[in-house]
C-alpha positions in Angstrom: 180.3 96.5 99.8 181.6 92.9 99.7 180.1 89.6 100.6 182.8 86.9 101.0 181.3 83.5 100.3 182.9 80.3 101.4 181.4 76.8 100.8 182.9 74.0 102.9 182.8 70.3 103.5 184.9 68.5 106.1 187.4 71.3 106.2 188.6 73.6 109.0 188.0 77.1 107.5 188.4 79.1 110.7 192.0 80.1 109.9 191.0 81.3 106.5 187.9 83.2 107.8 190.0 84.8 110.6 192.6 86.0 108.1 190.1 87.4 105.6 188.1 89.0 108.4 191.3 90.7 109.6 192.1 92.0 106.1 188.5 93.3 105.5 188.4 95.0 108.9 191.7 96.8 108.1 190.1 98.4 105.0 187.2 99.8 107.1 184.5 98.8 104.5 181.1 97.2 104.9 181.4 93.4 104.6 180.0 90.1 105.5 181.5 86.6 105.5 179.0 83.8 104.8 180.1 80.2 105.3 177.9 77.3 104.4 178.8 73.7 105.4 177.5 71.1 103.0 176.4 68.7 105.8 179.9 67.7 106.9 179.8 64.5 108.9 182.9 65.2 111.0 181.7 66.7 114.3 185.3 67.8 115.2 185.5 70.0 112.1 182.0 71.4 112.7 183.0 72.4 116.2 186.1 74.2 115.0 184.2 76.1 112.4 181.5 77.2 114.9 184.2 79.7 116.1 183.4 81.7 113.0 180.1 82.9 114.6 182.1 84.7 117.3 183.5 87.1 114.6 181.6 90.3 113.8 179.8 90.2 110.4 180.7 86.5 109.9 178.4 83.5 110.0 178.8 79.7 109.7 175.7 77.5 109.1 175.4 73.8 108.5 173.0 72.5 105.8 170.8 69.6 106.9 171.4 67.7 103.6 174.3 67.7 101.1 173.4 69.8 98.0 176.6 69.7 96.0 179.2 72.2 94.8 177.0 74.1 92.3 173.9 74.6 94.5 175.8 75.6 97.6 177.6 78.4 95.7 174.3 79.7 94.2 172.7 79.6 97.7 175.5 81.6 99.1 175.1 84.2 96.4 171.3 84.4 96.9 171.9 85.0 100.6 174.5 87.7 100.1 173.4 91.3 100.7 176.2 93.3 99.0 176.8 94.1 95.4 180.2 92.4 95.1 180.7 88.7 95.8 184.1 87.3 96.7 184.1 83.5 96.3 186.8 81.6 98.1 187.2 77.8 98.3 187.6 76.3 101.8 191.2 75.1 101.2 192.8 78.4 100.1 194.7 81.1 102.0 195.6 84.7 100.9 199.3 84.9 100.4 199.8 88.7 101.0 198.2 91.1 103.4 197.1 93.4 100.6 194.8 90.6 99.2 191.6 92.5 99.9 193.1 95.9 99.0 194.1 94.6 95.6 190.6 93.5 94.8 189.2 96.8 96.0 191.4 98.6 93.4 189.4 97.0 90.6 185.9 97.4 91.9 184.4 99.8 89.3 181.8 100.0 86.5 184.5 98.9 84.1 184.7 95.3 85.5 182.3 92.5 86.1 184.5 89.6 87.2 188.0 89.6 88.5 190.2 86.5 89.0 193.2 86.7 91.3 194.9 83.4 90.5 196.3 80.5 92.5 199.7 79.3 93.7 201.1 76.3 95.5 203.5 76.5 98.4 207.2 76.1 97.3 207.8 73.4 99.8 207.1 69.9 98.4 204.3 68.0 100.2 204.4 64.4 101.4 205.5 62.0 98.7 202.0 60.6 98.6 200.6 64.0 97.4 203.2 64.9 94.8 201.0 64.3 91.7 198.5 66.9 92.8 201.2 69.4 93.7 203.1 68.9 90.4 199.9 69.2 88.4 198.8 72.4 90.3 202.2 74.1 89.8 202.5 73.3 86.1 198.9 73.5 84.9 197.1 75.9 87.3 199.6 78.3 88.9 200.0 80.7 86.0 200.8 84.4 86.1 198.5 87.1 84.9 200.1 87.4 81.5 199.7 83.7 80.7 196.1 83.6 82.1 195.1 86.6 80.2 195.9 84.9 76.8 193.1 82.5 77.5 191.0 84.3 80.0 188.1 81.8 80.3 190.0 78.5 80.1 192.5 79.9 82.7 189.7 80.9 85.1 189.2 78.8 88.3 186.4 79.4 90.8 188.4 79.2 94.0 189.3 82.9 94.2 187.3 85.4 92.2 185.3 88.6 92.7 182.1 89.1 90.7 179.3 91.7 90.5 176.2 90.2 92.0 174.0 91.4 89.2 176.2 89.5 86.7 176.2 86.3 88.8 172.4 86.4 88.9 172.5 86.0 85.1 175.2 83.4 84.9 175.0 81.0 87.8 176.5 77.6 88.5 174.5 74.9 86.7 172.6 72.9 89.4 171.3 70.3 87.0 174.6 68.6 86.3 175.9 65.6 88.3 178.0 66.5 91.3 181.2 65.1 89.8 183.7 67.8 88.7 184.1 70.5 86.0 181.3 72.7 87.3 183.9 75.5 87.2 184.7 74.7 83.6 181.0 74.9 82.7 180.7 78.2 84.6 183.6 79.8 82.7 182.2 78.5 79.4 178.8 80.1 80.2 180.6 83.4 81.0 182.3 83.2 77.6 179.0 82.5 75.9 177.4 85.5 77.7 180.4 87.7 76.7 181.2 88.6 80.3 184.8 89.8 80.3 187.1 88.4 82.9 189.9 90.6 84.3 193.0 88.7 85.4 195.1 90.3 88.1 198.0 89.1 90.2 196.3 88.5 93.6 196.7 84.8 94.3 195.9 82.5 97.1 197.7 79.4 98.1 195.9 76.1 97.5 196.4 74.2 100.7 194.1 71.2 100.3 196.4 68.9 98.5 194.8 65.4 98.3 196.7 62.2 97.9 197.9 61.1 94.5 195.5 58.2 94.8 192.5 60.4 95.5 193.5 62.9 92.8 193.5 60.0 90.2 190.0 59.1 91.3 188.8 62.7 91.0 190.4 63.0 87.6 188.2 60.1 86.4 185.1 61.8 87.9 186.0 64.9 85.9 186.1 62.8 82.7 182.6 61.6 83.4 181.5 65.1 83.9 183.1 66.2 80.6 181.4 63.4 78.7 178.1 64.3 80.4 178.5 67.9 79.2 179.3 66.7 75.7 176.4 64.3 75.5 173.9 66.9 76.7 175.4 69.6 74.5 176.1 71.9 77.5 179.5 72.8 76.2 181.6 72.9 73.0 183.8 69.8 73.4 186.8 71.8 72.0 186.6 73.9 75.2 187.8 71.0 77.3 191.4 70.2 76.3 191.2 66.4 76.8 188.0 66.1 74.7 189.6 68.2 72.0 192.8 66.2 71.9 190.9 62.9 71.9 188.9 64.1 68.9 192.1 64.8 67.0 193.5 61.4 68.0 190.3 59.6 66.7 190.4 61.5 63.5 194.0 60.4 62.9 193.1 56.9 64.2 195.8 57.1 66.8 193.5 56.4 69.8 193.4 52.6 69.3 196.9 52.0 70.8 195.8 53.9 74.0 192.5 52.0 74.1 194.2 48.7 74.3 196.8 49.3 77.0 197.6 46.1 78.8 197.0 45.7 82.5 200.7 45.6 83.1 201.1 48.9 81.2 198.4 50.5 83.3 200.0 49.2 86.5 203.4 50.7 85.5 201.8 54.1 84.8 199.9 54.0 88.1 203.2 53.2 89.9 204.8 56.3 88.4 201.8 58.5 89.2 201.7 57.4 92.8 205.4 57.6 93.2 208.0 60.3 94.0 208.5 61.5 90.4 205.1 61.5 88.7 205.0 62.4 85.0 202.2 64.6 83.8 202.6 63.1 80.3 201.8 59.7 81.8 199.0 61.3 83.7 197.5 62.6 80.4 197.9 59.2 78.8 196.2 57.6 81.9 193.3 60.0 81.6 193.0 59.5 77.8 192.8 55.7 78.4 190.0 56.1 80.9 188.2 58.7 78.7 188.2 56.2 75.8 186.9 53.4 78.1 184.1 55.6 79.6 183.0 56.7 76.1 182.8 53.1 75.0 180.7 52.1 78.0 178.4 55.1 77.6 
């Protein structure tokens, strides 16, 4: 009935697999849990994940070379034997014990793809991780009502159920650079293919909170990906919020002030973003500055 697909890289996914396995077994349905490791270099992590192979109907395999986020998801889907695919990121965890039961309620001919949502733990993380935690809480952790207003833009690929026949028509793009935004492009392709997304309240906790410094680096990677999509006409630029906002700024000739931020201004912004009270408005300004620089250098 359900194939649970979990790509991983340098992350201990045994607790997640163990939990999902327990919930699936309780429902007494046919299932499999397929885990693919994208050639993680950490032997200690690999050894922990090998325990997955001791669970019935679960497997953990390590790829010989790193193939990236898009290809590994497609490979998992190609390997799956059941009609419904439940994609989970390595660093998530179901919040409630009715997680699988809730998804099963919506498996029918009426639905093609179902997104359960994401939350972040109420407890604040270490001070060095606050930017990612604040961003996630304010920009990603939305309830069903808010997500349903913009069903495609609000869709994230870390916790969703999709009919296999639909996924075979709209896969992750394997030709793009392995930067970021592959989930954005996937949701855009779903919209263009007119595949409806049903939003339900069935969230997971996002546990893999990287440091603020690492999150800033990844945010620049995502800007490079967005510009790549725009340059190669893979996406309508208005679909990505920062590209749309930048276009409006350019039209009003208001982007020049941001383009010429001084080094001292940038340092002050970075101090805030890496500190204990990061401002998302400053984060947006920081990203806009780098977007303008990247576009000039392109």
